[in-house]
Structures are given as structure tokens and as C-alpha cells.
N, CA, C, O and the ligand as a Tripos MOL2 file, in Angstrom:
@<TRIPOS>MOLECULE
protein
  285   283    72     0     0
PROTEIN
NO_CHARGES

@<TRIPOS>ATOM
      1 N          15.0630   49.5620   66.8600 N.3       1 MET1
      2 CA         15.9990   48.7940   66.0280 C.3       1 MET1
      3 C          16.8060   47.8430   66.8950 C.2       1 MET1
      4 O          17.3150   48.2270   67.9480 O.2       1 MET1
      5 N          16.9180   46.6050   66.4480 N.am      2 MET2
      6 CA         17.7540   45.6610   67.1870 C.3       2 MET2
      7 C          19.2230   46.0340   66.9950 C.2       2 MET2
      8 O          19.5980   46.5740   65.9540 O.2       2 MET2
      9 N          20.0480   45.7480   67.9920 N.am      3 PRO3
     10 CA         21.4810   45.9780   67.8100 C.3       3 PRO3
     11 C          22.0230   44.9890   66.7880 C.2       3 PRO3
     12 O          21.5190   43.8700   66.6860 O.2       3 PRO3
     13 N          23.0320   45.3820   66.0360 N.am      4 PRO4
     14 CA         23.6160   44.4470   65.0730 C.3       4 PRO4
     15 C          24.1330   43.2010   65.7760 C.2       4 PRO4
     16 O          24.9780   43.2900   66.6670 O.2       4 PRO4
     17 N          23.6330   42.0610   65.3830 N.am      5 MET5
     18 CA         24.0150   40.7980   65.9970 C.3       5 MET5
     19 C          23.6830   39.7060   64.9900 C.2       5 MET5
     20 O          22.5320   39.5730   64.5740 O.2       5 MET5
     21 N          24.6790   38.9290   64.6000 N.am      6 CYS6
     22 CA         24.4250   37.8790   63.6180 C.3       6 CYS6
     23 C          23.4180   36.8840   64.1790 C.2       6 CYS6
     24 O          23.5690   36.4060   65.3030 O.2       6 CYS6
     25 N          22.3880   36.5740   63.3920 N.am      7 ALA7
     26 CA         21.3280   35.6660   63.8320 C.3       7 ALA7
     27 C          21.7960   34.2170   63.8350 C.2       7 ALA7
     28 O          21.1110   33.3490   64.3750 O.2       7 ALA7
     29 N          22.9450   33.9470   63.2420 N.am      8 VAL8
     30 CA         23.4210   32.5760   63.1230 C.3       8 VAL8
     31 C          24.5740   32.2890   64.0820 C.2       8 VAL8
     32 O          24.6160   31.2250   64.7000 O.2       8 VAL8
     33 N          25.4960   33.2190   64.2070 N.am      9 CYS9
     34 CA         26.6750   33.0080   65.0510 C.3       9 CYS9
     35 C          26.2850   32.9400   66.5250 C.2       9 CYS9
     36 O          25.2680   33.5080   66.9220 O.2       9 CYS9
     37 N          27.0870   32.2480   67.3400 N.am     10 PRO10
     38 CA         26.8560   32.2600   68.7860 C.3      10 PRO10
     39 C          26.9470   33.6810   69.3050 C.2      10 PRO10
     40 O          27.7270   34.4950   68.8110 O.2      10 PRO10
     41 N          26.1310   33.9610   70.3130 N.am     11 ARG11
     42 CA         26.1260   35.3030   70.8760 C.3      11 ARG11
     43 C          27.4220   35.5380   71.6430 C.2      11 ARG11
     44 O          27.7590   34.7720   72.5460 O.2      11 ARG11
     45 N          28.1340   36.5750   71.2920 N.am     12 GLU12
     46 CA         29.3720   36.9000   71.9890 C.3      12 GLU12
     47 C          29.6540   38.3780   71.8210 C.2      12 GLU12
     48 O          29.1240   39.0130   70.9090 O.2      12 GLU12
     49 N          30.4800   38.9310   72.6900 N.am     13 PRO13
     50 CA         30.7980   40.3600   72.5820 C.3      13 PRO13
     51 C          31.4370   40.6800   71.2400 C.2      13 PRO13
     52 O          32.2060   39.8880   70.6960 O.2      13 PRO13
     53 N          31.1060   41.8500   70.7180 N.am     14 ARG14
     54 CA         31.6670   42.2320   69.4260 C.3      14 ARG14
     55 C          33.0020   42.9320   69.6220 C.2      14 ARG14
     56 O          33.1760   44.0660   69.1760 O.2      14 ARG14
     57 N          33.9320   42.2810   70.2730 N.am     15 ASP15
     58 CA         35.2160   42.9050   70.5610 C.3      15 ASP15
     59 C          35.9290   43.3240   69.2820 C.2      15 ASP15
     60 O          36.3250   42.4910   68.4660 O.2      15 ASP15
     61 N          36.0780   44.6190   69.1310 N.am     16 GLY16
     62 CA         36.8330   45.1230   67.9980 C.3      16 GLY16
     63 C          36.1570   44.9400   66.6650 C.2      16 GLY16
     64 O          36.7520   45.2260   65.6260 O.2      16 GLY16
     65 N          34.9070   44.4630   66.6700 N.am     17 LYS17
     66 CA         34.2210   44.2740   65.3960 C.3      17 LYS17
     67 C          33.4130   45.5100   65.0460 C.2      17 LYS17
     68 O          32.4500   45.8360   65.7400 O.2      17 LYS17
     69 N          33.7900   46.1990   63.9830 N.am     18 PRO18
     70 CA         32.9960   47.3650   63.5620 C.3      18 PRO18
     71 C          31.6450   46.9270   63.0480 C.2      18 PRO18
     72 O          31.4820   45.8050   62.5680 O.2      18 PRO18
     73 N          30.6740   47.8230   63.1510 N.am     19 LEU19
     74 CA         29.3190   47.4870   62.7380 C.3      19 LEU19
     75 C          29.2300   47.1970   61.2380 C.2      19 LEU19
     76 O          28.2800   46.5640   60.7780 O.2      19 LEU19
     77 N          30.2040   47.6530   60.4990 N.am     20 SER20
     78 CA         30.1590   47.4400   59.0540 C.3      20 SER20
     79 C          30.2820   45.9670   58.7000 C.2      20 SER20
     80 O          30.0220   45.5810   57.5600 O.2      20 SER20
     81 N          30.6760   45.1380   59.6650 N.am     21 GLU21
     82 CA         30.7840   43.7120   59.3820 C.3      21 GLU21
     83 C          29.4380   43.0140   59.4680 C.2      21 GLU21
     84 O          29.3400   41.8070   59.2460 O.2      21 GLU21
     85 N          28.3960   43.7820   59.7940 N.am     22 PHE22
     86 CA         27.0540   43.2060   59.8560 C.3      22 PHE22
     87 C          26.1900   43.7640   58.7400 C.2      22 PHE22
     88 O          26.2840   44.9400   58.3880 O.2      22 PHE22
     89 N          25.3560   42.9120   58.1970 N.am     23 THR23
     90 CA         24.4780   43.3160   57.0970 C.3      23 THR23
     91 C          23.0400   43.0120   57.4740 C.2      23 THR23
     92 O          22.7390   41.9340   57.9870 O.2      23 THR23
     93 N          22.1520   43.9650   57.2180 N.am     24 LEU24
     94 CA         20.7350   43.7490   57.4830 C.3      24 LEU24
     95 C          20.0910   43.1760   56.2210 C.2      24 LEU24
     96 O          20.0640   43.8290   55.1780 O.2      24 LEU24
     97 N          19.5760   41.9610   56.3240 N.am     25 VAL25
     98 CA         18.9800   41.2720   55.1810 C.3      25 VAL25
     99 C          17.4590   41.2540   55.3350 C.2      25 VAL25
    100 O          16.9340   40.9220   56.3980 O.2      25 VAL25
    101 N          16.7720   41.6120   54.2690 N.am     26 TYR26
    102 CA         15.3070   41.6330   54.3020 C.3      26 TYR26
    103 C          14.7500   40.3930   53.6180 C.2      26 TYR26
    104 O          15.0490   40.1260   52.4540 O.2      26 TYR26
    105 N          13.9430   39.6460   54.3460 N.am     27 PHE27
    106 CA         13.3190   38.4430   53.8110 C.3      27 PHE27
    107 C          11.8860   38.7420   53.3840 C.2      27 PHE27
    108 O          11.3910   39.8550   53.5580 O.2      27 PHE27
    109 N          11.2310   37.7310   52.8220 N.am     28 ARG28
    110 CA          9.8390   37.8920   52.4130 C.3      28 ARG28
    111 C           8.9850   38.2410   53.6350 C.2      28 ARG28
    112 O           9.0860   37.6100   54.6880 O.2      28 ARG28
    113 N           8.1610   39.2420   53.4660 N.am     29 ALA29
    114 CA          7.3250   39.6750   54.5830 C.3      29 ALA29
    115 C           6.2670   38.6200   54.8940 C.2      29 ALA29
    116 O           5.7630   37.9370   54.0030 O.2      29 ALA29
    117 N           5.9530   38.5090   56.1450 N.am     30 THR30
    118 CA          4.9040   37.5780   56.5620 C.3      30 THR30
    119 C           3.9950   38.2900   57.5500 C.2      30 THR30
    120 O           4.4320   39.1430   58.3220 O.2      30 THR30
    121 N           2.7480   37.9280   57.5100 N.am     31 ARG31
    122 CA          1.7910   38.5340   58.4400 C.3      31 ARG31
    123 C           1.3160   37.5160   59.4640 C.2      31 ARG31
    124 O           0.2620   37.6910   60.0760 O.2      31 ARG31
    125 N           2.0770   36.4690   59.6490 N.am     32 THR32
    126 CA          1.6330   35.4100   60.5430 C.3      32 THR32
    127 C           1.8420   35.7620   62.0100 C.2      32 THR32
    128 O           1.2770   35.1120   62.8890 O.2      32 THR32
    129 N           2.6410   36.7740   62.2790 N.am     33 TYR33
    130 CA          2.8170   37.2130   63.6650 C.3      33 TYR33
    131 C           3.1370   38.7030   63.6850 C.2      33 TYR33
    132 O           3.5740   39.2730   62.6860 O.2      33 TYR33
    133 N           2.9160   39.3060   64.8150 N.am     34 ASP34
    134 CA          3.1010   40.7450   64.9350 C.3      34 ASP34
    135 C           4.5710   41.1060   65.1140 C.2      34 ASP34
    136 O           5.3740   40.3000   65.5820 O.2      34 ASP34
    137 N           4.8950   42.3090   64.7380 N.am     35 VAL35
    138 CA          6.2390   42.8250   64.9750 C.3      35 VAL35
    139 C           6.4300   42.9910   66.4780 C.2      35 VAL35
    140 O           5.6520   43.6880   67.1300 O.2      35 VAL35
    141 N           7.4550   42.3590   67.0280 N.am     36 ASP36
    142 CA          7.6570   42.4890   68.4710 C.3      36 ASP36
    143 C           8.8180   43.4100   68.8110 C.2      36 ASP36
    144 O           9.1020   43.6370   69.9870 O.2      36 ASP36
    145 N           9.4950   43.9430   67.7960 N.am     37 TRP37
    146 CA         10.5020   44.9730   68.0370 C.3      37 TRP37
    147 C           9.9340   46.2430   67.4260 C.2      37 TRP37
    148 O           9.8320   46.3600   66.2050 O.2      37 TRP37
    149 N           9.5700   47.1830   68.2640 N.am     38 VAL38
    150 CA          8.9630   48.4070   67.7540 C.3      38 VAL38
    151 C           9.9110   49.0830   66.7680 C.2      38 VAL38
    152 O          11.0640   49.3710   67.0890 O.2      38 VAL38
    153 N           9.4090   49.3250   65.5840 N.am     39 GLY39
    154 CA         10.2040   50.0060   64.5770 C.3      39 GLY39
    155 C          11.1290   49.1050   63.8010 C.2      39 GLY39
    156 O          11.8180   49.5630   62.8890 O.2      39 GLY39
    157 N          11.1610   47.8120   64.1480 N.am     40 HIS40
    158 CA         12.0330   46.8950   63.4220 C.3      40 HIS40
    159 C          11.1860   45.9190   62.6250 C.2      40 HIS40
    160 O          10.3870   45.1870   63.2090 O.2      40 HIS40
    161 N          11.3370   45.8890   61.3160 N.am     41 PRO41
    162 CA         10.5330   44.9640   60.5110 C.3      41 PRO41
    163 C          10.8050   43.5230   60.9110 C.2      41 PRO41
    164 O          11.9520   43.1410   61.1430 O.2      41 PRO41
    165 N           9.7530   42.7300   60.9910 N.am     42 GLU42
    166 CA          9.9140   41.3430   61.4130 C.3      42 GLU42
    167 C          10.7300   40.5270   60.4170 C.2      42 GLU42
    168 O          11.3170   39.5050   60.7730 O.2      42 GLU42
    169 N          10.7650   40.9850   59.1640 N.am     43 ASN43
    170 CA         11.4730   40.2150   58.1510 C.3      43 ASN43
    171 C          12.8870   40.7080   57.9060 C.2      43 ASN43
    172 O          13.5400   40.2590   56.9630 O.2      43 ASN43
    173 N          13.3760   41.6250   58.7380 N.am     44 ALA44
    174 CA         14.7410   42.1250   58.6070 C.3      44 ALA44
    175 C          15.6070   41.5110   59.7000 C.2      44 ALA44
    176 O          15.2880   41.6090   60.8840 O.2      44 ALA44
    177 N          16.7060   40.8770   59.2940 N.am     45 VAL45
    178 CA         17.5570   40.1700   60.2360 C.3      45 VAL45
    179 C          19.0160   40.5460   59.9970 C.2      45 VAL45
    180 O          19.4560   40.6580   58.8530 O.2      45 VAL45
    181 N          19.7630   40.7410   61.0860 N.am     46 TRP46
    182 CA         21.1900   41.0520   60.9750 C.3      46 TRP46
    183 C          22.0040   39.7780   60.7710 C.2      46 TRP46
    184 O          21.7230   38.7400   61.3710 O.2      46 TRP46
    185 N          23.0150   39.8790   59.9160 N.am     47 PHE47
    186 CA         23.9710   38.7900   59.7390 C.3      47 PHE47
    187 C          25.3700   39.3640   59.6520 C.2      47 PHE47
    188 O          25.5640   40.4960   59.2090 O.2      47 PHE47
    189 N          26.3580   38.5630   60.0860 N.am     48 CYS48
    190 CA         27.7450   38.9600   59.8850 C.3      48 CYS48
    191 C          28.1020   38.6930   58.4250 C.2      48 CYS48
    192 O          27.3350   38.0670   57.6940 O.2      48 CYS48
    193 N          29.2600   39.1670   58.0130 N.am     49 ASP49
    194 CA         29.6510   38.9860   56.6140 C.3      49 ASP49
    195 C          29.7980   37.5170   56.2470 C.2      49 ASP49
    196 O          29.6240   37.1400   55.0880 O.2      49 ASP49
    197 N          30.1170   36.6910   57.2330 N.am     50 ASP50
    198 CA         30.2700   35.2580   56.9430 C.3      50 ASP50
    199 C          28.9470   34.6150   56.5430 C.2      50 ASP50
    200 O          28.9260   33.6600   55.7670 O.2      50 ASP50
    201 N          27.8510   35.1360   57.0700 N.am     51 HIS51
    202 CA         26.5560   34.5200   56.8230 C.3      51 HIS51
    203 C          25.6400   35.3500   55.9230 C.2      51 HIS51
    204 O          24.6320   34.8420   55.4320 O.2      51 HIS51
    205 N          25.9750   36.6010   55.7070 N.am     52 ALA52
    206 CA         25.0950   37.4770   54.9230 C.3      52 ALA52
    207 C          24.9040   36.9540   53.5070 C.2      52 ALA52
    208 O          23.8010   37.0180   52.9650 O.2      52 ALA52
    209 N          25.9750   36.4330   52.9020 N.am     53 HIS53
    210 CA         25.8340   35.9690   51.5210 C.3      53 HIS53
    211 C          24.9430   34.7330   51.4460 C.2      53 HIS53
    212 O          24.2770   34.5080   50.4360 O.2      53 HIS53
    213 N          24.9300   33.9300   52.5130 N.am     54 LEU54
    214 CA         24.0300   32.7780   52.5580 C.3      54 LEU54
    215 C          22.5910   33.2510   52.6800 C.2      54 LEU54
    216 O          21.7000   32.7460   51.9980 O.2      54 LEU54
    217 N          22.3740   34.2250   53.5540 N.am     55 ALA55
    218 CA         21.0270   34.7340   53.7860 C.3      55 ALA55
    219 C          20.4770   35.4320   52.5500 C.2      55 ALA55
    220 O          19.2890   35.3210   52.2450 O.2      55 ALA55
    221 N          21.3330   36.1440   51.8480 N.am     56 GLU56
    222 CA         20.8620   36.9120   50.6980 C.3      56 GLU56
    223 C          20.4030   36.0060   49.5480 C.2      56 GLU56
    224 O          19.7100   36.4620   48.6380 O.2      56 GLU56
    225 N          20.7870   34.7360   49.5880 N.am     57 GLY57
    226 CA         20.2980   33.8010   48.5800 C.3      57 GLY57
    227 C          18.9710   33.1740   48.9560 C.2      57 GLY57
    228 O          18.4080   32.3890   48.1940 O.2      57 GLY57
    229 N          18.4680   33.5250   50.1450 N.am     58 LEU58
    230 CA         17.2470   32.9040   50.6550 C.3      58 LEU58
    231 C          16.1500   33.9320   50.9240 C.2      58 LEU58
    232 O          15.2120   33.6640   51.6750 O.2      58 LEU58
    233 N          16.2720   35.0970   50.3140 N.am     59 THR59
    234 CA         15.3380   36.1720   50.6440 C.3      59 THR59
    235 C          13.9430   35.9480   50.0640 C.2      59 THR59
    236 O          13.0240   36.7210   50.3370 O.2      59 THR59
    237 N          13.7820   34.8880   49.2610 N.am     60 ASP60
    238 CA         12.4270   34.5660   48.7960 C.3      60 ASP60
    239 C          11.6660   33.7980   49.8620 C.2      60 ASP60
    240 O          10.4650   33.5590   49.7330 O.2      60 ASP60
    241 N          12.3800   33.4080   50.9270 N.am     61 LEU61
    242 CA         11.7480   32.7240   52.0580 C.3      61 LEU61
    243 C          11.4330   33.7300   53.1440 C.2      61 LEU61
    244 O          11.8820   34.8750   53.0930 O.2      61 LEU61
    245 N          10.6550   33.2970   54.1340 N.am     62 THR62
    246 CA         10.4750   34.1450   55.3030 C.3      62 THR62
    247 C          11.7180   34.0050   56.1740 C.2      62 THR62
    248 O          12.4930   33.0650   55.9950 O.2      62 THR62
    249 N          11.9180   34.9180   57.1050 N.am     63 ALA63
    250 CA         13.1020   34.8810   57.9520 C.3      63 ALA63
    251 C          13.2350   33.5610   58.7270 C.2      63 ALA63
    252 O          14.3240   32.9880   58.7510 O.2      63 ALA63
    253 N          12.1620   33.0600   59.3600 N.am     64 PRO64
    254 CA         12.2940   31.7850   60.0920 C.3      64 PRO64
    255 C          12.6730   30.6230   59.1740 C.2      64 PRO64
    256 O          13.4480   29.7500   59.5670 O.2      64 PRO64
    257 N          12.1360   30.6070   57.9650 N.am     65 GLU65
    258 CA         12.4620   29.5450   57.0100 C.3      65 GLU65
    259 C          13.9240   29.6300   56.5940 C.2      65 GLU65
    260 O          14.6140   28.6130   56.5240 O.2      65 GLU65
    261 N          14.3860   30.8170   56.3240 N.am     66 ALA66
    262 CA         15.7690   31.0130   55.9080 C.3      66 ALA66
    263 C          16.7330   30.6350   57.0320 C.2      66 ALA66
    264 O          17.7430   29.9760   56.7850 O.2      66 ALA66
    265 N          16.4310   31.0430   58.2540 N.am     67 LEU67
    266 CA         17.2930   30.7300   59.3920 C.3      67 LEU67
    267 C          17.3810   29.2280   59.6040 C.2      67 LEU67
    268 O          18.4390   28.7020   59.9510 O.2      67 LEU67
    269 N          16.2740   28.5440   59.3940 N.am     68 ALA68
    270 CA         16.2590   27.0840   59.5700 C.3      68 ALA68
    271 C          17.1950   26.4210   58.5640 C.2      68 ALA68
    272 O          17.8120   25.4030   58.8760 O.2      68 ALA68
    273 N          17.3080   26.9810   57.3720 N.am     69 ARG69
    274 CA         18.1840   26.4060   56.3430 C.3      69 ARG69
    275 C          19.6460   26.7150   56.6160 C.2      69 ARG69
    276 O          20.5150   25.8710   56.3980 O.2      69 ARG69
    277 N          19.9180   27.9220   57.0910 N.am     70 ILE70
    278 CA         21.3050   28.3310   57.3160 C.3      70 ILE70
    279 C          21.9000   27.5910   58.5000 C.2      70 ILE70
    280 O          23.0690   27.2070   58.4610 O.2      70 ILE70
    281 N          21.1240   27.3830   59.5480 N.am     71 ARG71
    282 CA         21.6550   26.7710   60.7510 C.3      71 ARG71
    283 C          21.9480   25.2930   60.6280 C.2      71 ARG71
    284 O          22.4030   24.6720   61.5880 O.2      71 ARG71
    285 ZN         27.4390   34.9260   61.4460 Zn       72 ZN72
@<TRIPOS>BOND
     1     1     2 1
     2     2     3 1
     3     3     4 2
     4     3     5 am
     5     5     6 1
     6     6     7 1
     7     7     8 2
     8     7     9 am
     9     9    10 1
    10    10    11 1
    11    11    12 2
    12    11    13 am
    13    13    14 1
    14    14    15 1
    15    15    16 2
    16    15    17 am
    17    17    18 1
    18    18    19 1
    19    19    20 2
    20    19    21 am
    21    21    22 1
    22    22    23 1
    23    23    24 2
    24    23    25 am
    25    25    26 1
    26    26    27 1
    27    27    28 2
    28    27    29 am
    29    29    30 1
    30    30    31 1
    31    31    32 2
    32    31    33 am
    33    33    34 1
    34    34    35 1
    35    35    36 2
    36    35    37 am
    37    37    38 1
    38    38    39 1
    39    39    40 2
    40    39    41 am
    41    41    42 1
    42    42    43 1
    43    43    44 2
    44    43    45 am
    45    45    46 1
    46    46    47 1
    47    47    48 2
    48    47    49 am
    49    49    50 1
    50    50    51 1
    51    51    52 2
    52    51    53 am
    53    53    54 1
    54    54    55 1
    55    55    56 2
    56    55    57 am
    57    57    58 1
    58    58    59 1
    59    59    60 2
    60    59    61 am
    61    61    62 1
    62    62    63 1
    63    63    64 2
    64    63    65 am
    65    65    66 1
    66    66    67 1
    67    67    68 2
    68    67    69 am
    69    69    70 1
    70    70    71 1
    71    71    72 2
    72    71    73 am
    73    73    74 1
    74    74    75 1
    75    75    76 2
    76    75    77 am
    77    77    78 1
    78    78    79 1
    79    79    80 2
    80    79    81 am
    81    81    82 1
    82    82    83 1
    83    83    84 2
    84    83    85 am
    85    85    86 1
    86    86    87 1
    87    87    88 2
    88    87    89 am
    89    89    90 1
    90    90    91 1
    91    91    92 2
    92    91    93 am
    93    93    94 1
    94    94    95 1
    95    95    96 2
    96    95    97 am
    97    97    98 1
    98    98    99 1
    99    99   100 2
   100    99   101 am
   101   101   102 1
   102   102   103 1
   103   103   104 2
   104   103   105 am
   105   105   106 1
   106   106   107 1
   107   107   108 2
   108   107   109 am
   109   109   110 1
   110   110   111 1
   111   111   112 2
   112   111   113 am
   113   113   114 1
   114   114   115 1
   115   115   116 2
   116   115   117 am
   117   117   118 1
   118   118   119 1
   119   119   120 2
   120   119   121 am
   121   121   122 1
   122   122   123 1
   123   123   124 2
   124   123   125 am
   125   125   126 1
   126   126   127 1
   127   127   128 2
   128   127   129 am
   129   129   130 1
   130   130   131 1
   131   131   132 2
   132   131   133 am
   133   133   134 1
   134   134   135 1
   135   135   136 2
   136   135   137 am
   137   137   138 1
   138   138   139 1
   139   139   140 2
   140   139   141 am
   141   141   142 1
   142   142   143 1
   143   143   144 2
   144   143   145 am
   145   145   146 1
   146   146   147 1
   147   147   148 2
   148   147   149 am
   149   149   150 1
   150   150   151 1
   151   151   152 2
   152   151   153 am
   153   153   154 1
   154   154   155 1
   155   155   156 2
   156   155   157 am
   157   157   158 1
   158   158   159 1
   159   159   160 2
   160   159   161 am
   161   161   162 1
   162   162   163 1
   163   163   164 2
   164   163   165 am
   165   165   166 1
   166   166   167 1
   167   167   168 2
   168   167   169 am
   169   169   170 1
   170   170   171 1
   171   171   172 2
   172   171   173 am
   173   173   174 1
   174   174   175 1
   175   175   176 2
   176   175   177 am
   177   177   178 1
   178   178   179 1
   179   179   180 2
   180   179   181 am
   181   181   182 1
   182   182   183 1
   183   183   184 2
   184   183   185 am
   185   185   186 1
   186   186   187 1
   187   187   188 2
   188   187   189 am
   189   189   190 1
   190   190   191 1
   191   191   192 2
   192   191   193 am
   193   193   194 1
   194   194   195 1
   195   195   196 2
   196   195   197 am
   197   197   198 1
   198   198   199 1
   199   199   200 2
   200   199   201 am
   201   201   202 1
   202   202   203 1
   203   203   204 2
   204   203   205 am
   205   205   206 1
   206   206   207 1
   207   207   208 2
   208   207   209 am
   209   209   210 1
   210   210   211 1
   211   211   212 2
   212   211   213 am
   213   213   214 1
   214   214   215 1
   215   215   216 2
   216   215   217 am
   217   217   218 1
   218   218   219 1
   219   219   220 2
   220   219   221 am
   221   221   222 1
   222   222   223 1
   223   223   224 2
   224   223   225 am
   225   225   226 1
   226   226   227 1
   227   227   228 2
   228   227   229 am
   229   229   230 1
   230   230   231 1
   231   231   232 2
   232   231   233 am
   233   233   234 1
   234   234   235 1
   235   235   236 2
   236   235   237 am
   237   237   238 1
   238   238   239 1
   239   239   240 2
   240   239   241 am
   241   241   242 1
   242   242   243 1
   243   243   244 2
   244   243   245 am
   245   245   246 1
   246   246   247 1
   247   247   248 2
   248   247   249 am
   249   249   250 1
   250   250   251 1
   251   251   252 2
   252   251   253 am
   253   253   254 1
   254   254   255 1
   255   255   256 2
   256   255   257 am
   257   257   258 1
   258   258   259 1
   259   259   260 2
   260   259   261 am
   261   261   262 1
   262   262   263 1
   263   263   264 2
   264   263   265 am
   265   265   266 1
   266   266   267 1
   267   267   268 2
   268   267   269 am
   269   269   270 1
   270   270   271 1
   271   271   272 2
   272   271   273 am
   273   273   274 1
   274   274   275 1
   275   275   276 2
   276   275   277 am
   277   277   278 1
   278   278   279 1
   279   279   280 2
   280   279   281 am
   281   281   282 1
   282   282   283 1
   283   283   284 2
@<TRIPOS>SUBSTRUCTURE
     1 MET1         2 RESIDUE 1 A MET
     2 MET2         6 RESIDUE 1 A MET
     3 PRO3        10 RESIDUE 1 A PRO
     4 PRO4        14 RESIDUE 1 A PRO
     5 MET5        18 RESIDUE 1 A MET
     6 CYS6        22 RESIDUE 1 A CYS
     7 ALA7        26 RESIDUE 1 A ALA
     8 VAL8        30 RESIDUE 1 A VAL
     9 CYS9        34 RESIDUE 1 A CYS
    10 PRO10       38 RESIDUE 1 A PRO
    11 ARG11       42 RESIDUE 1 A ARG
    12 GLU12       46 RESIDUE 1 A GLU
    13 PRO13       50 RESIDUE 1 A PRO
    14 ARG14       54 RESIDUE 1 A ARG
    15 ASP15       58 RESIDUE 1 A ASP
    16 GLY16       62 RESIDUE 1 A GLY
    17 LYS17       66 RESIDUE 1 A LYS
    18 PRO18       70 RESIDUE 1 A PRO
    19 LEU19       74 RESIDUE 1 A LEU
    20 SER20       78 RESIDUE 1 A SER
    21 GLU21       82 RESIDUE 1 A GLU
    22 PHE22       86 RESIDUE 1 A PHE
    23 THR23       90 RESIDUE 1 A THR
    24 LEU24       94 RESIDUE 1 A LEU
    25 VAL25       98 RESIDUE 1 A VAL
    26 TYR26      102 RESIDUE 1 A TYR
    27 PHE27      106 RESIDUE 1 A PHE
    28 ARG28      110 RESIDUE 1 A ARG
    29 ALA29      114 RESIDUE 1 A ALA
    30 THR30      118 RESIDUE 1 A THR
    31 ARG31      122 RESIDUE 1 A ARG
    32 THR32      126 RESIDUE 1 A THR
    33 TYR33      130 RESIDUE 1 A TYR
    34 ASP34      134 RESIDUE 1 A ASP
    35 VAL35      138 RESIDUE 1 A VAL
    36 ASP36      142 RESIDUE 1 A ASP
    37 TRP37      146 RESIDUE 1 A TRP
    38 VAL38      150 RESIDUE 1 A VAL
    39 GLY39      154 RESIDUE 1 A GLY
    40 HIS40      158 RESIDUE 1 A HIS
    41 PRO41      162 RESIDUE 1 A PRO
    42 GLU42      166 RESIDUE 1 A GLU
    43 ASN43      170 RESIDUE 1 A ASN
    44 ALA44      174 RESIDUE 1 A ALA
    45 VAL45      178 RESIDUE 1 A VAL
    46 TRP46      182 RESIDUE 1 A TRP
    47 PHE47      186 RESIDUE 1 A PHE
    48 CYS48      190 RESIDUE 1 A CYS
    49 ASP49      194 RESIDUE 1 A ASP
    50 ASP50      198 RESIDUE 1 A ASP
    51 HIS51      202 RESIDUE 1 A HIS
    52 ALA52      206 RESIDUE 1 A ALA
    53 HIS53      210 RESIDUE 1 A HIS
    54 LEU54      214 RESIDUE 1 A LEU
    55 ALA55      218 RESIDUE 1 A ALA
    56 GLU56      222 RESIDUE 1 A GLU
    57 GLY57      226 RESIDUE 1 A GLY
    58 LEU58      230 RESIDUE 1 A LEU
    59 THR59      234 RESIDUE 1 A THR
    60 ASP60      238 RESIDUE 1 A ASP
    61 LEU61      242 RESIDUE 1 A LEU
    62 THR62      246 RESIDUE 1 A THR
    63 ALA63      250 RESIDUE 1 A ALA
    64 PRO64      254 RESIDUE 1 A PRO
    65 GLU65      258 RESIDUE 1 A GLU
    66 ALA66      262 RESIDUE 1 A ALA
    67 LEU67      266 RESIDUE 1 A LEU
    68 ALA68      270 RESIDUE 1 A ALA
    69 ARG69      274 RESIDUE 1 A ARG
    70 ILE70      278 RESIDUE 1 A ILE
    71 ARG71      282 RESIDUE 1 A ARG
    72 ZN72       285 GROUP 0 **** ****
């Protein structure tokens, strides 16, 4: 499992941020590439609460497609 880390926000230490502020969003599954995180679905991505609601409106897309729209 990947550590909770928003896929959109700049990478920074989670100082004082409880894990509950991150949401795992599942996008449309794709078979175009292999899972490279053992045990972690390729279509599941962590987001902070600021971005989770944006991601949850794009779950009909694949994760790369959704990330391209959010960024
Ligand atoms: Zn974020």
C-alpha cells in the first residue's frame, strides 16, 4: 500500500496532518499497464480533502486521465 499522499498537492511532510484528511479514490480500472505497487490497485489514488471531491467527480475516467484534468 502506498503511504497516504495527495497525488495533486506538492510533496511535503505531513506535519500534524492526520491520515483522515486523505481519501483513497478508485478510478476506472485499466489494463494498459501492470500494477507496480504490490497490493495496491493501479486505479486507486490518494487525495487530500481539498482535492478528493474533485477526483470523485472523475471516477469514470482512468487515474491518469483524471489527474491530467485536476492538475
Ligand atoms: Zn491535495
